[in-house]
N, C-alpha and C positions, 0 to 999 in steps of 0.2 A: 504494500500500500504506500501511496505517496502522501506524506504528511507535510510537504512543503507549504501547501496552502494554509493548513491549520497553523503552522509556525508563523507564517506571515500575518495572518489575521489576528491571532491571539497572542503572539509572542510565546508560543507553546513549544517547549522542548520536553519530550517524554523522558521520565526518570526510569521507566521500565521499557523493556523491548516491546515492539508492536505485538508480538505473539502473547507475551505475558499480559499486556494491557487488554488484549482481546479476550483472553481467558477470564480475567477479572470482570470485564464488562458482561460477558455471558453469564458468569456466576451471579453477578448482581441482578441481572435481568430475571434470572430464574427465581431469585429470592424476593423479588419486588412484589 
């Protein structure tokens, strides 16, 4: 995935890998 747009818009730099972030997001959605 290309996160350059997110970085530019939000000044966002991921502190976890994309894969780990995706895993956390999916886990969060399941528990929501």
